[in-house]
Residue frames as a rotation matrix with the C-alpha (Angstrom) as fourth column:
UNK 1
-0.180 -0.984 -0.015 -12.15
-0.846 0.162 -0.509 38.25
0.503 -0.079 -0.861 -32.88
UNK 2
0.768 0.383 -0.513 -11.95
-0.151 0.887 0.437 34.57
0.622 -0.259 0.739 -31.89
UNK 3
0.031 -0.741 0.670 -10.06
-0.980 -0.154 -0.126 33.80
0.197 -0.653 -0.731 -28.71
UNK 4
0.111 -0.079 -0.991 -8.68
-0.107 0.990 -0.091 30.30
0.988 0.117 0.102 -28.29
UNK 5
0.659 0.173 0.732 -9.22
-0.730 -0.085 0.678 29.02
0.180 -0.981 0.071 -24.77
UNK 6
-0.419 -0.871 -0.258 -6.35
-0.682 0.489 -0.544 27.14
0.600 -0.052 -0.798 -23.20
UNK 7
0.413 0.559 -0.719 -7.31
0.014 0.786 0.619 23.76
0.911 -0.266 0.316 -21.74
UNK 8
0.583 -0.171 0.794 -6.98
-0.809 -0.218 0.546 23.40
0.079 -0.961 -0.265 -18.01
UNK 9
-0.473 -0.809 -0.350 -4.14
-0.721 0.584 -0.373 21.10
0.506 0.075 -0.859 -16.99
UNK 10
0.302 0.549 -0.779 -5.13
-0.011 0.819 0.574 17.63
0.953 -0.165 0.253 -15.86
UNK 11
0.792 0.008 0.611 -5.17
-0.605 -0.125 0.786 17.00
0.083 -0.992 -0.094 -12.14
UNK 12
-0.172 -0.942 -0.287 -1.71
-0.817 0.300 -0.493 15.67
0.551 0.150 -0.821 -11.26
UNK 13
0.493 0.229 -0.840 -1.31
0.135 0.933 0.333 12.18
0.860 -0.278 0.429 -9.94
UNK 14
-0.138 -0.505 0.852 -0.58
-0.873 -0.344 -0.345 12.26
0.468 -0.792 -0.393 -6.23
UNK 15
0.316 0.171 -0.933 0.21
0.012 0.983 0.185 8.84
0.949 -0.069 0.309 -4.82
UNK 16
0.075 -0.264 0.961 0.32
-0.985 -0.170 0.030 8.06
0.156 -0.949 -0.273 -1.11
UNK 17
0.049 -0.154 -0.987 1.85
-0.123 0.980 -0.159 4.71
0.991 0.129 0.029 -0.17
UNK 18
0.371 0.118 0.921 1.09
-0.925 -0.044 0.378 3.29
0.085 -0.992 0.093 3.28
UNK 19
0.704 -0.132 -0.698 3.38
-0.088 0.959 -0.270 0.43
0.705 0.252 0.663 4.20
UNK 20
0.912 -0.407 0.059 6.35
0.063 0.281 0.958 -1.01
-0.406 -0.869 0.282 6.02
UNK 21
0.092 -0.989 -0.118 10.03
-0.174 -0.132 0.976 -1.68
-0.981 -0.069 -0.184 5.37
UNK 22
-0.208 -0.120 0.971 9.33
0.840 0.487 0.240 -2.97
-0.501 0.865 -0.001 1.87
UNK 23
0.742 0.522 0.420 7.72
0.658 -0.686 -0.310 0.35
0.126 0.507 -0.853 0.95
UNK 24
0.746 -0.550 -0.375 10.69
-0.191 -0.717 0.671 2.12
-0.638 -0.429 -0.640 2.52
UNK 25
0.767 -0.432 -0.475 12.98
-0.513 0.031 -0.858 0.23
0.385 0.901 -0.198 0.14
UNK 26
0.380 -0.629 0.678 14.96
-0.657 0.332 0.677 -2.02
-0.651 -0.703 -0.287 2.47
UNK 27
0.075 -0.554 0.829 17.64
0.317 0.801 0.507 -4.07
-0.945 0.225 0.236 0.64
UNK 28
0.498 0.004 0.867 17.72
0.859 -0.143 -0.492 -1.69
0.122 0.990 -0.074 -2.34
UNK 29
0.226 -0.459 -0.859 20.50
0.504 -0.700 0.507 0.76
-0.834 -0.547 0.073 -1.44
UNK 30
-0.989 0.145 -0.008 19.98
-0.082 -0.605 -0.792 3.67
-0.120 -0.783 0.610 -1.71
UNK 31
-0.561 0.817 0.134 16.31
0.747 0.569 -0.344 2.95
-0.357 -0.093 -0.929 -0.91
UNK 32
0.025 0.619 -0.785 15.07
0.123 -0.781 -0.612 6.46
-0.992 -0.081 -0.096 -1.68
UNK 33
-0.150 -0.058 -0.987 16.00
-0.895 -0.416 0.160 5.98
-0.420 0.908 0.010 -5.34
UNK 34
-0.708 -0.248 -0.661 16.11
-0.587 0.727 0.357 2.22
0.392 0.641 -0.660 -5.93
UNK 35
-0.759 0.590 0.276 13.26
0.144 0.566 -0.812 1.02
-0.635 -0.576 -0.514 -3.71
UNK 36
-0.475 0.600 0.643 9.99
0.877 0.259 0.406 0.53
0.077 0.757 -0.649 -5.59
UNK 37
0.614 0.693 -0.378 8.45
0.727 -0.683 -0.072 3.68
-0.308 -0.230 -0.923 -4.09
UNK 38
0.004 -0.712 -0.702 11.65
0.082 -0.699 0.710 5.65
-0.997 -0.061 0.056 -4.73
UNK 39
-0.829 -0.275 0.487 11.49
0.462 0.155 0.873 4.68
-0.315 0.949 -0.001 -8.39
UNK 40
0.081 0.947 0.311 7.87
0.989 -0.115 0.092 5.85
0.123 0.300 -0.946 -8.48
UNK 41
0.487 -0.009 -0.873 8.94
0.395 -0.890 0.230 9.18
-0.779 -0.457 -0.429 -7.00
UNK 42
-0.545 -0.802 -0.244 11.55
0.062 -0.328 0.943 9.58
-0.836 0.498 0.228 -9.74
UNK 43
-0.667 0.331 0.667 9.08
0.744 0.325 0.583 8.63
-0.024 0.886 -0.463 -12.47
UNK 44
0.312 0.947 0.079 6.40
0.940 -0.320 0.116 11.08
0.135 0.038 -0.990 -11.34
UNK 45
-0.304 -0.474 -0.826 8.67
0.546 -0.797 0.257 14.09
-0.780 -0.373 0.502 -10.89
UNK 46
-0.957 -0.073 -0.280 7.14
-0.142 -0.725 0.674 16.96
-0.252 0.685 0.684 -12.86
UNK 47
-0.568 0.799 -0.198 3.74
-0.199 0.100 0.975 15.30
0.799 0.593 0.103 -13.32
UNK 48
0.600 0.793 -0.109 2.71
-0.086 0.199 0.976 14.63
0.796 -0.576 0.187 -9.79
UNK 49
-0.191 -0.644 0.741 4.00
-0.883 -0.216 -0.416 13.61
0.428 -0.734 -0.527 -6.40
UNK 50
0.256 0.197 -0.946 4.51
0.175 0.954 0.245 10.58
0.951 -0.228 0.210 -4.22
UNK 51
-0.012 -0.231 0.973 4.40
-0.927 -0.363 -0.098 10.48
0.375 -0.903 -0.209 -0.42
UNK 52
-0.191 -0.130 -0.973 5.30
0.061 0.988 -0.144 7.54
0.980 -0.087 -0.181 1.77
UNK 53
0.316 0.317 0.894 3.67
-0.916 -0.142 0.374 6.77
0.246 -0.938 0.246 5.12
UNK 54
0.819 -0.080 -0.568 5.97
0.037 0.996 -0.087 3.92
0.572 0.050 0.819 6.01
UNK 55
0.101 -0.869 0.484 8.70
-0.978 -0.176 -0.112 2.69
0.183 -0.462 -0.868 8.32
UNK 56
-0.521 -0.417 -0.745 10.35
-0.352 0.900 -0.258 -0.61
0.778 0.128 -0.615 9.14
UNK 57
-0.927 0.148 -0.346 8.18
0.356 0.644 -0.677 -2.93
0.123 -0.751 -0.649 11.20
UNK 58
-0.731 0.682 0.029 5.02
-0.670 -0.708 -0.222 -0.91
-0.131 -0.182 0.975 10.70
UNK 59
-0.823 0.565 0.059 1.71
0.566 0.825 -0.008 -2.69
-0.053 0.027 -0.998 11.27
UNK 60
-0.249 0.850 0.464 -1.89
0.146 -0.441 0.886 -1.72
0.958 0.288 -0.014 10.69
UNK 61
0.382 0.388 -0.839 -2.21
0.824 0.268 0.499 -2.35
0.419 -0.882 -0.217 14.42
UNK 62
-0.591 -0.686 -0.424 0.11
0.797 -0.578 -0.177 0.62
-0.124 -0.442 0.888 15.08
UNK 63
-0.993 0.117 0.032 -2.33
-0.099 -0.935 0.341 3.01
0.070 0.335 0.939 13.41
UNK 64
-0.358 0.920 -0.159 -5.76
-0.656 -0.127 0.744 1.43
0.664 0.371 0.649 13.56
UNK 65
-0.930 -0.114 -0.350 -6.11
0.122 0.802 -0.585 -0.60
0.347 -0.587 -0.732 16.74
UNK 66
-0.404 0.843 -0.355 -9.39
0.752 0.085 -0.654 1.08
-0.521 -0.531 -0.668 17.74
UNK 67
0.421 0.719 0.553 -11.99
0.905 -0.375 -0.201 3.52
0.063 0.585 -0.809 16.46
UNK 68
0.830 -0.146 -0.538 -10.25
0.077 -0.926 0.370 6.57
-0.552 -0.349 -0.757 17.93
UNK 69
-0.202 -0.979 0.026 -6.95
0.046 0.017 0.999 5.63
-0.978 0.203 0.041 16.31
UNK 70
-0.332 0.127 0.935 -8.63
0.896 0.354 0.270 4.97
-0.297 0.927 -0.231 12.96
UNK 71
0.772 0.634 0.044 -10.36
0.626 -0.746 -0.226 8.36
-0.111 0.201 -0.973 13.03
UNK 72
0.565 -0.637 -0.524 -7.06
-0.209 -0.726 0.656 10.12
-0.798 -0.261 -0.543 13.71
UNK 73
-0.434 -0.790 0.433 -5.19
0.228 0.368 0.901 8.13
-0.871 0.490 0.021 11.08
UNK 74
0.194 0.595 0.780 -7.88
0.960 0.047 -0.275 8.81
-0.200 0.802 -0.562 8.49
UNK 75
0.933 0.131 -0.335 -7.36
0.124 -0.991 -0.041 12.54
-0.337 -0.003 -0.941 9.04
UNK 76
0.122 -0.984 -0.132 -3.62
-0.247 -0.159 0.956 12.03
-0.961 -0.084 -0.263 8.67
UNK 77
-0.419 -0.267 0.868 -3.95
0.642 0.589 0.491 10.14
-0.642 0.763 -0.075 5.38
UNK 78
0.458 0.717 0.525 -6.53
0.885 -0.313 -0.344 12.45
-0.082 0.622 -0.778 3.82
UNK 79
0.693 -0.232 -0.683 -4.39
0.045 -0.931 0.362 15.48
-0.720 -0.282 -0.634 4.70
UNK 80
-0.424 -0.875 0.233 -1.89
0.270 0.123 0.955 14.39
-0.864 0.468 0.185 2.05
UNK 81
0.279 0.681 -0.677 -4.63
-0.574 -0.447 -0.686 15.07
-0.770 0.580 0.266 -0.53
UNK 82
-0.744 -0.592 0.311 -3.75
-0.137 0.590 0.796 12.00
-0.654 0.549 -0.520 -2.60
UNK 83
-0.027 0.710 -0.704 -5.51
-0.999 -0.007 0.032 11.04
0.018 0.704 0.710 -5.79
UNK 84
0.368 0.045 -0.929 -4.33
-0.224 0.974 -0.042 7.47
0.902 0.223 0.368 -5.20
UNK 85
0.197 -0.308 0.931 -3.89
-0.970 0.079 0.232 5.65
-0.145 -0.948 -0.283 -1.89
UNK 86
0.240 -0.234 -0.942 -1.88
-0.359 0.880 -0.310 2.42
0.902 0.413 0.127 -2.13
UNK 87
0.500 -0.011 0.866 -2.02
-0.859 0.127 0.497 0.29
-0.116 -0.992 0.054 1.02
UNK 88
0.253 -0.520 -0.816 0.78
-0.245 0.781 -0.574 -2.27
0.936 0.345 0.070 1.35
UNK 89
-0.381 -0.257 0.888 0.36
-0.893 -0.145 -0.425 -3.31
0.238 -0.955 -0.174 4.96
UNK 90
0.678 0.733 0.047 -0.28
-0.704 0.631 0.326 -6.53
0.210 -0.254 0.944 6.86
UNK 91
0.280 -0.650 -0.706 2.95
-0.016 0.732 -0.681 -8.52
0.960 0.202 0.195 6.78
UNK 92
-0.732 -0.644 0.224 4.09
-0.195 -0.117 -0.974 -7.34
0.653 -0.756 -0.039 10.21
UNK 93
-0.003 0.812 0.584 0.60
-0.991 -0.081 0.106 -7.77
0.134 -0.579 0.805 11.68
UNK 94
0.805 0.229 -0.547 1.03
-0.259 0.966 0.023 -11.47
0.534 0.123 0.837 10.93
UNK 95
0.037 -0.924 -0.381 4.63
0.190 0.381 -0.905 -11.61
0.981 -0.039 0.190 12.11
UNK 96
-0.775 -0.386 0.500 4.01
-0.334 -0.422 -0.843 -9.95
0.536 -0.820 0.198 15.49
UNK 97
-0.561 0.633 -0.533 0.80
0.734 0.678 0.032 -11.81
0.382 -0.374 -0.845 16.41
UNK 98
-0.968 0.113 0.226 -0.90
-0.174 -0.947 -0.271 -8.41
0.183 -0.302 0.936 16.75
UNK 99
-0.293 0.934 0.206 -4.47
-0.702 -0.063 -0.709 -9.64
-0.649 -0.353 0.674 16.28
UNK 100
-0.163 0.344 0.925 -6.67
0.388 0.884 -0.260 -12.19
-0.907 0.316 -0.277 14.60
UNK 101
-0.895 -0.128 0.427 -7.37
0.445 -0.188 0.876 -11.98
-0.032 0.974 0.225 10.89
UNK 102
0.058 0.990 0.132 -11.00
0.934 -0.101 0.344 -11.14
0.354 0.104 -0.930 11.72
UNK 103
0.509 0.064 -0.858 -9.97
0.584 -0.758 0.290 -8.17
-0.632 -0.649 -0.424 13.90
UNK 104
-0.595 -0.789 -0.152 -7.40
0.320 -0.406 0.856 -7.15
-0.738 0.461 0.494 11.28
UNK 105
-0.662 0.398 0.635 -10.05
0.699 0.021 0.715 -7.20
0.271 0.917 -0.292 8.52
UNK 106
0.413 0.862 -0.294 -12.54
0.910 -0.375 0.179 -5.24
0.044 -0.341 -0.939 10.64
UNK 107
0.249 -0.411 -0.877 -10.02
0.363 -0.800 0.478 -2.51
-0.898 -0.437 -0.050 11.37
UNK 108
-0.798 -0.567 0.204 -8.74
0.353 -0.166 0.921 -2.42
-0.488 0.807 0.333 7.77
UNK 109
-0.351 0.758 0.550 -12.27
0.872 0.050 0.487 -2.20
0.342 0.651 -0.678 6.41
UNK 110
0.576 0.566 -0.590 -13.25
0.767 -0.625 0.148 0.55
-0.285 -0.537 -0.794 8.82
UNK 111
-0.172 -0.738 -0.652 -10.14
0.288 -0.671 0.683 2.55
-0.942 -0.070 0.328 7.93
UNK 112
-0.910 -0.198 0.365 -10.71
0.395 -0.139 0.908 2.44
-0.129 0.970 0.204 4.18
UNK 113
0.030 0.982 0.186 -14.42
0.955 -0.084 0.286 3.19
0.296 0.169 -0.940 4.66
UNK 114
0.458 0.079 -0.885 -13.48
0.586 -0.776 0.234 6.27
-0.668 -0.626 -0.402 6.66
UNK 115
-0.612 -0.736 -0.290 -11.02
0.193 -0.494 0.848 7.42
-0.767 0.462 0.445 4.01
UNK 116
-0.724 0.390 0.568 -13.59
0.653 0.125 0.747 6.87
0.221 0.912 -0.345 1.26
UNK 117
0.348 0.899 -0.266 -16.22
0.936 -0.319 0.149 8.74
0.049 -0.301 -0.952 3.26
UNK 118
0.196 -0.360 -0.912 -13.84
0.407 -0.816 0.409 11.64
-0.892 -0.452 -0.013 3.90
UNK 119
-0.130 -0.262 -0.956 -12.86
-0.745 -0.611 0.268 11.92
-0.655 0.747 -0.116 0.23
UNK 120
0.472 0.453 0.756 -14.58
0.059 0.839 -0.540 9.63
-0.880 0.300 0.369 -2.26
UNK 121
0.879 -0.191 -0.436 -12.37
-0.474 -0.272 -0.837 10.91
0.042 0.943 -0.330 -5.10
UNK 122
-0.132 -0.954 0.270 -9.35
-0.935 0.211 0.287 9.04
-0.330 -0.214 -0.919 -3.73
UNK 123
0.554 0.207 -0.806 -8.76
-0.561 0.809 -0.178 5.82
0.615 0.551 0.564 -5.65
UNK 124
0.238 -0.401 0.885 -7.86
-0.906 0.236 0.351 3.15
-0.349 -0.885 -0.307 -3.10
UNK 125
0.278 -0.282 -0.918 -5.69
-0.463 0.798 -0.385 0.11
0.842 0.532 0.092 -3.85
UNK 126
0.543 -0.083 0.835 -5.46
-0.778 0.325 0.538 -2.58
-0.317 -0.942 0.112 -1.16
UNK 127
0.131 -0.608 -0.783 -2.43
-0.673 0.525 -0.520 -4.72
0.728 0.596 -0.341 -1.87
UNK 128
0.990 0.142 -0.018 -2.12
-0.092 0.727 0.681 -8.06
0.109 -0.672 0.732 -0.11
UNK 129
0.440 -0.883 0.164 1.29
-0.513 -0.098 0.853 -8.90
-0.737 -0.459 -0.496 1.39
UNK 130
0.287 -0.460 -0.840 3.95
-0.900 0.171 -0.401 -9.94
0.328 0.871 -0.365 -1.11
UNK 131
0.796 -0.014 -0.605 5.32
0.015 1.000 -0.004 -13.48
0.605 -0.006 0.796 -1.21
UNK 132
0.270 -0.765 0.585 7.83
-0.961 -0.178 0.211 -14.62
-0.057 -0.619 -0.783 1.43
UNK 133
-0.385 -0.488 -0.783 9.92
-0.569 0.794 -0.215 -17.77
0.727 0.363 -0.583 1.66
UNK 134
-0.907 0.148 -0.394 8.23
0.384 0.673 -0.632 -18.75
0.172 -0.725 -0.667 4.93
UNK 135
-0.485 0.818 0.309 4.45
-0.518 -0.554 0.652 -18.49
0.704 0.156 0.692 5.15
UNK 136
-0.566 0.198 -0.800 3.90
0.538 0.824 -0.177 -20.61
0.625 -0.531 -0.573 8.24
UNK 137
0.495 0.869 -0.001 1.40
0.498 -0.283 0.820 -19.81
0.712 -0.406 -0.573 10.98
UNK 138
-0.296 -0.523 0.799 2.12
-0.398 -0.693 -0.601 -17.20
0.868 -0.496 -0.003 13.64
UNK 139
-0.983 -0.180 0.020 1.62
-0.083 0.352 -0.932 -17.63
0.161 -0.919 -0.361 17.37
UNK 140
-0.405 0.908 0.107 -2.12
-0.692 -0.228 -0.685 -17.13
-0.598 -0.351 0.720 16.96
UNK 141
-0.256 0.245 0.935 -2.36
0.314 0.936 -0.159 -19.84
-0.914 0.253 -0.316 14.32
UNK 142
0.796 0.573 -0.196 -2.81
0.048 -0.383 -0.923 -17.55
-0.604 0.725 -0.332 11.29
UNK 143
-0.063 -0.799 0.598 -0.73
0.855 0.266 0.446 -17.80
-0.515 0.539 0.666 8.12
UNK 144
-0.729 -0.263 -0.632 0.19
-0.056 -0.897 0.438 -15.01
-0.682 0.355 0.640 5.74
UNK 145
-0.865 0.487 0.121 -2.31
0.233 0.176 0.956 -16.37
0.445 0.855 -0.266 3.18
UNK 146
-0.114 0.844 -0.523 -4.99
0.993 0.101 -0.054 -15.91
0.007 -0.526 -0.850 5.89
UNK 147
-0.190 -0.014 -0.982 -4.15
0.344 -0.937 -0.053 -12.20
-0.920 -0.348 0.183 6.08
UNK 148
-0.975 -0.140 -0.172 -4.19
-0.117 -0.330 0.937 -11.96
-0.188 0.934 0.306 2.30
UNK 149
-0.561 0.828 0.010 -7.66
0.684 0.456 0.569 -13.53
0.467 0.325 -0.822 2.26
UNK 150
-0.049 0.521 -0.852 -8.80
0.856 -0.418 -0.305 -11.05
-0.515 -0.745 -0.425 4.92
UNK 151
-0.559 -0.215 -0.801 -7.76
-0.116 -0.936 0.332 -8.15
-0.821 0.278 0.498 2.68
UNK 152
-0.985 0.173 -0.022 -9.21
0.010 0.184 0.983 -9.67
0.175 0.968 -0.183 -0.50
UNK 153
-0.425 0.874 -0.234 -12.53
0.896 0.442 0.023 -10.22
0.124 -0.200 -0.972 1.27
UNK 154
-0.425 0.217 -0.879 -12.88
0.370 -0.844 -0.387 -6.47
-0.826 -0.490 0.279 1.79
UNK 155
-0.996 0.032 -0.088 -13.90
-0.093 -0.401 0.911 -6.07
-0.006 0.915 0.403 -1.85
UNK 156
-0.471 0.879 -0.075 -17.38
0.823 0.469 0.320 -7.33
0.317 0.089 -0.944 -1.02
UNK 157
0.498 0.802 -0.329 -19.77
0.860 -0.507 0.064 -4.36
-0.116 -0.315 -0.942 -1.02
UNK 158
0.304 -0.476 -0.825 -16.98
0.028 -0.862 0.507 -1.92
-0.952 -0.177 -0.248 -1.92
UNK 159
0.747 0.067 0.662 -17.09
0.633 0.235 -0.738 -1.45
-0.205 0.970 0.134 -5.69
UNK 160
0.912 -0.379 0.156 -14.68
-0.309 -0.885 -0.348 1.47
0.270 0.269 -0.924 -5.31
UNK 161
0.442 -0.769 0.462 -11.93
-0.593 0.136 0.793 -0.68
-0.673 -0.625 -0.396 -3.79
UNK 162
0.599 -0.356 -0.717 -9.19
-0.604 0.387 -0.697 -2.17
0.525 0.851 0.017 -5.97
UNK 163
0.761 -0.352 0.545 -7.65
-0.248 0.618 0.746 -5.37
-0.600 -0.703 0.383 -4.59
UNK 164
0.398 -0.730 -0.555 -4.07
-0.815 -0.004 -0.579 -6.09
0.421 0.683 -0.596 -5.71
UNK 165
0.985 -0.109 -0.133 -2.62
0.145 0.941 0.305 -9.59
0.092 -0.319 0.943 -5.38
UNK 166
0.605 -0.793 0.074 0.74
-0.747 -0.533 0.396 -8.92
-0.274 -0.295 -0.915 -3.78
UNK 167
0.203 -0.533 0.821 1.97
-0.005 0.838 0.545 -12.43
-0.979 -0.115 0.168 -4.58
UNK 168
0.659 0.096 0.746 1.78
0.711 0.242 -0.660 -11.58
-0.244 0.966 0.091 -8.30
UNK 169
0.955 -0.271 -0.125 4.09
-0.288 -0.945 -0.153 -8.55
-0.076 0.182 -0.980 -8.00
UNK 170
-0.035 -0.994 -0.104 7.33
-0.967 0.060 -0.246 -10.41
0.251 0.091 -0.964 -7.25
UNK 171
0.712 0.194 -0.675 8.48
-0.129 0.981 0.146 -14.00
0.691 -0.017 0.723 -6.72
UNK 172
0.929 -0.369 -0.023 10.66
0.117 0.235 0.965 -15.64
-0.350 -0.899 0.262 -4.07
UNK 173
0.262 -0.874 0.409 13.61
0.965 0.250 -0.082 -15.46
-0.031 0.416 0.909 -6.48
UNK 174
0.195 -0.120 0.973 13.33
0.338 -0.923 -0.181 -11.65
0.921 0.365 -0.140 -6.26
UNK 175
0.957 0.252 0.143 13.91
-0.056 -0.325 0.944 -11.63
0.284 -0.912 -0.297 -2.48
UNK 176
0.109 -0.969 0.223 17.14
-0.551 -0.246 -0.797 -10.71
0.827 -0.036 -0.561 -0.73
UNK 177
-0.807 -0.419 0.415 16.38
-0.545 0.261 -0.797 -12.25
0.226 -0.870 -0.439 2.66
UNK 178
-0.808 0.560 -0.182 13.16
0.572 0.820 -0.015 -14.17
0.141 -0.116 -0.983 2.24
UNK 179
0.070 0.839 -0.539 11.05
0.801 -0.370 -0.471 -11.05
-0.595 -0.399 -0.698 2.85
UNK 180
0.362 0.004 -0.932 12.50
-0.168 -0.983 -0.069 -7.91
-0.917 0.182 -0.355 1.25
UNK 181
0.950 0.001 0.312 13.07
0.302 0.248 -0.920 -7.61
-0.079 0.969 0.236 -2.50
UNK 182
-0.118 -0.991 0.064 16.55
0.859 -0.070 0.507 -7.27
-0.498 0.115 0.860 -3.93
UNK 183
-0.491 -0.106 -0.865 17.36
-0.198 -0.953 0.229 -4.11
-0.848 0.284 0.447 -5.89
UNK 184
-0.959 0.153 -0.239 16.27
-0.206 0.207 0.957 -5.92
0.196 0.966 -0.167 -9.04
UNK 185
-0.557 0.788 -0.264 13.19
0.821 0.571 -0.028 -7.18
0.129 -0.232 -0.964 -7.21
UNK 186
-0.223 0.440 -0.870 12.22
0.384 -0.781 -0.493 -3.64
-0.896 -0.444 0.005 -6.27
UNK 187
-0.780 -0.112 -0.616 12.51
-0.472 -0.541 0.696 -2.76
-0.412 0.833 0.369 -9.96
UNK 188
-0.850 0.504 -0.154 10.11
0.279 0.678 0.680 -5.58
0.447 0.535 -0.717 -10.87
UNK 189
-0.325 0.712 -0.622 7.75
0.878 -0.016 -0.478 -4.50
-0.351 -0.702 -0.620 -8.09
UNK 190
-0.450 0.070 -0.890 7.84
-0.052 -0.997 -0.052 -0.88
-0.892 0.023 0.452 -9.31
UNK 191
-0.936 0.063 -0.347 7.13
-0.350 -0.046 0.936 -1.90
0.043 0.997 0.066 -12.92
UNK 192
-0.651 0.727 -0.216 4.13
0.677 0.686 0.268 -3.95
0.343 0.029 -0.939 -11.81
UNK 193
-0.202 0.555 -0.807 2.69
0.698 -0.496 -0.516 -1.12
-0.687 -0.668 -0.287 -9.69
UNK 194
-0.674 -0.139 -0.726 3.24
-0.291 -0.853 0.434 1.36
-0.679 0.504 0.534 -12.51
UNK 195
-0.925 0.346 -0.156 1.31
-0.007 0.395 0.919 -0.89
0.380 0.851 -0.363 -14.89
UNK 196
-0.414 0.801 -0.433 -1.55
0.908 0.394 -0.140 -1.39
0.059 -0.451 -0.891 -12.42
UNK 197
-0.127 0.317 -0.940 -1.85
0.443 -0.830 -0.339 2.36
-0.888 -0.459 -0.035 -11.90
UNK 198
0.572 0.351 0.741 -1.74
0.807 -0.084 -0.584 2.98
-0.143 0.933 -0.331 -15.66
UNK 199
0.665 -0.388 -0.638 1.19
-0.111 -0.896 0.430 5.38
-0.739 -0.215 -0.639 -15.36
């Protein structure tokens, strides 16, 4: 008698998004369904899951200011057991003059290294801040492009890291207030992320 073996189901996609008010879905009411992450949640229902580590005004500095904080935050992120970690952070670090781009890059790099060390099966996407209508220097003299460059530079020596150009996801015409996407803009953002992730 020949017994047919049933194939094991594929590991579901579990996406964790770390970000700020844009990840929360501000200016796309209701944000939990029409924000770009909310749309991803709806799309992946039944085949996986999406979690959001985000709130308005969030900065990397809030979670990764020193080694102790980065160790604790690594544990917090890895506990979600994501297959994909999408980092969309950095805009508020520039806006609040939290730290230099060099300190920002050092902390960001250490955080992703810790996550990768804790679970090397997590695919990590580091998205640079999206476009804004004002990209002038902050009180420390750093522009938003400087923070984007700091994130992009993290690819050196990290073959496992995927850098995403946030300025290519949406344009200024997709913004409601110069920073946050409109409802339609969130839809464009979502479609771009979905394509990048191959979903």
